[in-house]
C-alpha positions in Angstrom: -7.0 20.0 -20.2 -8.3 16.5 -20.8 -5.6 15.8 -23.3 -2.8 16.9 -21.0 -4.3 14.9 -18.2 -4.4 11.8 -20.4 -0.8 12.3 -21.3 0.2 12.8 -17.7 -1.8 9.7 -16.7 0.0 7.5 -19.3 3.4 8.8 -18.2 2.6 8.1 -14.5 1.2 4.6 -15.2 4.1 3.6 -17.4 6.7 5.0 -15.0 5.0 3.2 -12.1 5.1 -0.2 -14.0 8.7 0.3 -14.9 9.6 1.3 -11.3 7.8 -1.8 -9.9 9.6 -4.0 -12.5 13.0 -2.5 -11.8 12.6 -3.1 -8.0 11.3 -6.6 -8.6 14.3 -7.5 -10.7 16.7 -6.0 -8.2 14.9 -7.7 -5.3 15.4 -11.0 -7.0 19.1 -10.3 -7.0 19.2 -8.8 -3.5 16.5 -10.6 -1.5 15.3 -9.0 1.7 15.8 -10.8 5.0 12.1 -10.4 5.7 10.6 -12.3 2.7 7.4 -10.3 2.6 9.4 -7.1 1.8 10.4 -8.8 -1.5 6.7 -8.2 -2.5 6.2 -4.9 -0.6 8.9 -2.9 -2.4 7.7 -3.6 -6.0 4.2 -2.8 -4.9 5.4 0.5 -3.5 6.8 1.3 -6.9 3.2 1.0 -8.4 2.0 4.1 -6.6 5.4 5.9 -6.2 6.9 5.9 -9.7 10.7 6.7 -9.6 10.4 7.8 -6.0 9.7 4.2 -5.1 13.0 3.1 -6.5 14.9 5.9 -4.7 13.3 5.0 -1.4 14.0 1.3 -2.0 17.6 2.0 -2.8 18.1 4.1 0.3 16.2 2.1 2.8 16.4 -1.5 1.6 19.0 -2.2 -1.1 21.9 -0.4 0.4 21.1 -1.5 4.0 19.0 -4.7 3.8 16.9 -5.5 6.8 18.5 -8.1 8.9 15.8 -8.3 11.4 13.0 -6.1 12.6 14.7 -5.1 15.9 18.1 -4.4 14.3 16.4 -2.3 11.6 14.6 -0.3 14.2 17.8 0.4 16.1 20.0 1.0 13.0 18.0 3.7 11.2 16.3 6.9 12.2 12.9 6.3 13.8 11.0 8.1 10.9 12.6 5.7 8.4 11.7 2.8 10.5 8.1 4.0 10.5 8.2 4.8 6.8 9.2 1.2 6.0 6.5 -0.1 8.3 4.0 2.1 6.4 5.1 0.7 3.1 4.5 -2.8 4.5 1.0 -1.8 5.7 0.2 0.0 2.5 1.2 -2.9 0.2 -1.6 -5.1 1.5 -4.1 -2.3 1.0 -2.8 -1.5 -2.5 -3.2 -5.2 -3.6 -6.8 -5.2 -2.3 -7.5 -1.9 -4.0 -6.1 -3.1 -7.4 -8.0 -6.3 -7.2 -11.2 -4.9 -5.8 -11.8 -2.0 -8.3 -12.0 -4.3 -11.4 -14.2 -6.8 -9.6 -16.8 -4.0 -8.8 -16.5 -2.6 -12.3 -16.9 -5.8 -14.3 -19.6 -7.2 -11.9 -21.5 -3.9 -12.2 -22.1 -3.8 -8.4 -23.7 -0.8 -6.7 -24.5 0.0 -3.1 -27.1 2.6 -2.3 -27.4 3.1 -6.0 -23.7 4.1 -6.4 -20.7 2.1 -7.7 -18.5 4.3 -5.5 -20.0 2.9 -2.3 -19.7 -0.6 -3.6 -16.0 0.1 -4.3 -15.6 1.4 -0.8 -17.0 -1.8 0.7 -15.2 -4.3 -1.5 -11.9 -2.4 -1.5 -11.9 -2.1 2.3 -12.7 -5.8 2.8 -10.0 -6.9 0.4 -7.5 -4.4 1.8 -8.2 -5.6 5.3 -7.7 -9.3 4.3 -4.4 -8.6 2.5 -3.2 -6.1 5.0 -3.7 -8.5 7.9 -2.1 -11.3 5.9 1.0 -9.2 5.2 1.3 -8.7 8.9 0.4 -12.3 9.9 3.0 -14.0 7.6 6.1 -12.4 9.0 4.8 -12.8 12.6 4.4 -16.5 12.0 7.8 -16.8 10.3 9.7 -14.9 13.0 7.9 -15.9 16.3 7.0 -19.2 17.8 3.4 -18.6 18.5 0.2 -20.2 17.5 -1.8 -19.3 14.4 -4.5 -17.7 16.5 -2.0 -15.7 18.5 -0.3 -14.5 15.3 -3.7 -13.5 13.8 -4.6 -11.5 16.9 -1.2 -9.8 16.9 -1.6 -9.0 13.2 -5.1 -7.5 13.7 -3.8 -5.4 16.6 -0.8 -4.2 14.7 -2.5 -3.2 11.4 -6.2 -2.5 11.8 -5.7 1.2 12.7 -3.0 1.8 10.1 -4.8 0.1 7.2 -8.1 1.8 8.1 -6.3 5.2 8.0 -4.8 4.3 4.6 -8.3 3.5 3.2 -9.8 6.6 4.7 -7.2 8.7 2.9 -7.8 6.9 -0.4 -11.6 6.9 -0.1 -11.7 10.7 0.6 -9.8 11.3 -2.6 -12.0 8.8 -4.5 -15.1 10.6 -3.3 -13.7 14.0 -4.3 -12.9 12.7 -7.8 -16.3 10.9 -8.1 -18.4 13.9 -7.2 -16.2 16.8 -8.4 -14.2 15.5 -11.4 -15.8 15.9 -14.8 -15.7 14.0 -17.0 -15.5 10.9 -14.8 -12.9 8.4 -15.9 -13.6 4.7 -16.3 -11.5 1.9 -14.9 -10.2 1.1 -18.4 -8.6 4.5 -18.8 -5.1 5.5 -17.6 -6.6 8.5 -15.9 -8.6 6.3 -13.5 -5.4 4.6 -12.3 -3.4 7.8 -12.2 -6.1 9.2 -9.8 -5.9 5.9 -7.8 -2.1 6.4 -7.6 -2.7 9.9 -6.1 -5.3 8.4 -3.7 -2.8 5.7 -2.6 -0.2 8.3 -1.9 -2.7 10.2 0.2 -3.6 7.0 1.9 0.1 6.4 2.7 0.3 9.9 4.2 -2.8 9.3 6.3 -1.4 5.9 7.5 2.0 7.3 8.5 0.8 8.9 11.8 -1.1 5.8 12.7 2.0 3.6 12.2 4.1 6.2 14.1 1.7 5.9 17.0 1.6 2.1 16.9 5.4 1.9 16.8 5.7 4.4 19.7 3.1 2.5 21.7 4.9 -0.8 21.2 1.9 -2.3 19.4 4.0 -3.0 16.3 7.8 -2.8 15.9 9.5 -0.4 13.6 11.1 -1.9 10.5 
């Protein structure tokens, strides 16, 4: 069982890196109108190997986003929300990828557990990057002050990115307490498990983004 899991983990990790690289190369040749999406799509490939490329090809490469309003009106609502969720998830994923090694190498614990330290650090970093990913396009596309843009970004993404992290953390807790033997950060199995958690986080975040788009708090993409 452990051997097959290790093999599957290596396959998933390698495919995810190749998917992210393929998207990055293609994005360089076909830049997105919204610049932040040039970063979002390769990051999406990191937790959706192969599928990330197919989704990018369908939702971005063939029909590049001209602007947020045109994109919302020119594609089915669920696709608009899906792209919005990739945007939200990308900031979270960066925070998670950076945060986990920090906690591991620093040896931090919270309440005697590295897991709880990861929860804290990952959430803080995911929140910072998530809000930044929302703030940057708002500032680029709207003539409003920095403070107003920050407030809009916080309103638009707090619920969605919190939902993402809740989905990820629930999976991390399950793995931590139920999965034996526990994998260390330096093993491919750890990152394979994180990929699964990020997919679950994406799924958890999708309804939140749907609600926010329907309520007019954030536009579809």
